[in-house]
N, C-alpha and C positions, 0 to 999 in steps of 0.2 A: 504493500499500500503505499503511495507517495506520501511524502511528508513536507510539512511546513518547516523551513529551517531559517535560522538567522546567522548571518556571518559578521562577525565583529573584527573589522580590519579588511578593508577592501584593495589590499594590493595584489602582488603577483601569485602568492600562495592563496589566500582567500578568495581571489576573482576567479583564479583556474579552477578551484574545487567548485564554485557555484555553478560556472560554465558546464562542466562535465556532470554535475548532479542534476541539473535542469535537461541536459541532453540525455541522459540514460532514463529518466523518468522516476528517479529517486525521489527527487524534489518536486513538488507540485508549485510550490511557491518559495521564493527565496526574499528574505527581509535582509537588508543591507544597513550597517551603520559604520561610521568612520569619524575620527576626530577632525579630518579635513572636508569641508563641504564641498572643495573642489572634486576630491576623490567620489565622495557621494554622487554627485552630479555626472562625474564621467561613467562610473558604475550603471546608473540607469540609462544615459545615453548609449551606453554598449550593451545594453540588456544583460549585463551580468547580474543583476539583482531586479526584481519586480517592485519593489517598494523599498522607500528609506523611511526609516522610524528612530526615534531616540532609542538608545541602548536598553533602558530597563523596559520600555515598551514592547522592544523587539524581542528580548530573551522570554518575555512573559507571552508571547503570542506563538511562540515556536515549541514543536517537539523535539527539536534537536538544535543546540547552538554550537557554531564553530568559532573558537577564539583564535583568531589569526593576527595577533598585534605583535610587535617586538616583544622579547622575553622580559624586559624590566616592566614593560607596561602589563603584560598578561600577568605577572606575579603582584601586581598593585591590584587588579581587576578582578582576579580570581575569587578571593573570598567574598567579595560583593556579589559577583554573579551567582555563587553558591547559595548565598542568603536569600535571593530572589527568584531562584530556580523553580518553576512550578512542579508540583508532584507529578512523576512519571515522565517528565521530560530529562533529556540528557545533555550534558555539555562535555566537549572534547576540545582539546587545545592542539596546535600544530608547531609549537615550538622547537628549537634546536638544543635546548638544555631541558632537563627534567628533574634532577635531584631537588633543586631550590624551591621549584615550583610545587613538588608534590610534599615536601616538608612544610610549605606554608599553610597547607590545609588538611594537614595528616589527622586532625582532631575535629575537623568540620562535620556537624551532623549530617550534611549533603554530600560528604566526600564520595560515597559509592555511586554517586550519579554523576561523576566526573571520571572521564577516560583520558589520561594523558597518552598522546600519540606524537608522531614524528615521521611525516612523509619526506623520505630522503630524495627531494627533487629540488629544483630551483634554477633560476639564470641569474645573471648580473643584473637585471632589470627590475624595476620596482613600480609601483603605482597599478591602478586599474587598467592601463592601456596595455601593461605587459602581460596580462592574464591570457591564457589560451588553451584550448582543448589539447587533451593528450598529454599534457606535463607529468602526470603521475604514472601513465600506463609503463608497465613492465619495471616499475621502480620499487624499491624495498619500503614499506611502511612500518614502522615500529610502534608497537604498543607497551606501554612500560607500567610495571606493577599491575597487572590486569586482575590479579588475585585481590585487589583491594578495592576493585569497582563491581557493581551489580553486573551479575552474569547477563542480564537482559540489555544494560548499557553497553558491555562490550561486543554483545552481539551485532548491536545496533552500528556502532563504530567500525566493526568488521566488514557489516555491509556497505557501510560508506566507501571503505578502499577496494571492496569488489567491485562496486560500480565506477571507481576511478581506474580500475585495470591494476591496481597495485598487488604485491606479493605481502603477505604479512608475517612479521618476525615478532615474538614475544621476548622482552629483556626486563631486567631490574633496572631502575633508574641509574643508579652508579655505573652499571657496566655501559648503559647507553652512553653516558656522559664521557666515559674514558675511552671507548672505541669511537665514537663521533669526533672526540677532540683529536684523535690520531688521524683519521681519514678525511675529516672536512674542515675542522675549524683550523688545524695546521696549514693545510695548503691556502686557506684564505689570507692567514697570517703572512706567510711566504710571499704571496703575490703582492700584498701590499707592500711589504718591505723591497720587493723586486721593482715595483713601479716608484717608489721613491727614490731608489737607488739610481734607475736610468735618468729620472727627472732631475736629479741633482749634479748628475755627470754630463748628461748629453743636453746642452741648451739650445741645440737646433732643432726646433719642431719639425721641419721638414724631413730632417734626417730620421726622427723617430717614424713620421708618417710615412715615408717613401722606402726605408730599408727594413721595416719591422717584418719579419717573415712570419709564417704561420704558427712558427715554434714559439716565438715570442708574444705573439698576439693570443693564443691560447694558454699560455702560462700566466700572463698577466690579466687574463680576462676578468678574473675574479676581484681585482683591485677596483673595478668599476661598481662593485657590489656598495649597498646603502650603508653608510655609516651609523644611521640611526638603527638599524638591525644589526649590524655586526659587533658594534662598540659593546652593548650588554652581554652578547653572547660570549665574547672573550672574558669581559669581567665575571661573569657568572660560572664560566667554566675554566677560570683560570688554574684550578686544581689540577687538572689534567692537561692543559695547553702547555703551562710552563715546563714540565719535565721533558715533553716531546720536542719544545723548542730548544731545550738544553741539548737534547741529543742531536738535534739536526744542526746545531751550530758547532757541535763536536765534529759532525761529520763534513761540514762545509769546511771546517778548518783543517780537517786531515786531507781533503781534495787539495786546498789552497798549498798546504805543505808539500805534497807529492808534486805540485805544478812547478813551485819555486824551485825545489831541489832537483828539478829533471828526473825523477823517479818514475820513468815510464813504465815499468812493470807493476809497480803498485797503483799506478793510475789506471792502467789496463784492468787490473783485478778488481779495483774499485768499481769501475764502470760494469764490468762483466757481473759483479755481484748486484748492481742495480738493477741490471737487466732481468735478474730472477722474478722482478715484480710484474712482469708480462703474464707469466704463467698464473700468478695469483688472481690478476684483473680478468684473465680469459678463461677461468673455472665456470663451468656452467652447473 
């Protein structure tokens, strides 16, 4: 049976979820709300949502609410949203960090109606105009601490990801934050650092534009990601990002040392070791 859903935060993730849940028939009506009036207007014009409502009114009018705001905003909003969540309604989030969010509401009387989740998908673009169909198809979607949520709520959120074409993975919040810190958050940190390094050394904009190859463009692509979204992710998940950053810097220093000292054999072995990542990424 189709649901009335509300989406809080009408950017790339929230907007793309809304588009696909409408297209699949899972959602009969999508209510949107965003702190930006411009985003609300764009989401209506792009038919991402059917109606705009104030946040409290939206959640009270919905069977499912999807919280799709930056993680620092989500952690502030979550207790209030659970306070006003109607009986029988479900609340899910789609943020990139989980432990702090879950800890915030661990004793809330409506905790079991909340399902923490993280779809492992995105682009470097933001806002309603960045939303598109199929963003989540064949991507992993993680449900965290599902044993702490009502079985009915978990089933409903599982159906959301089924209609988005995602494959579900169940994890505890700490494991999620650790592993996502390694494979997602670190790559964003590296991309930002690479972009700043090139901007500092290369003062000729034309050279960057004309000479940047596909390799540079793909590596630095993530540096175009929204600071409003990524700064709070780094801050909330620093527990796991800092150790892997330390390891990364050690390996970069090792690479630099081999290059400085003309140690071709060690540099060759270093690169061959790095090549092993291909087998990890191509596993089915």
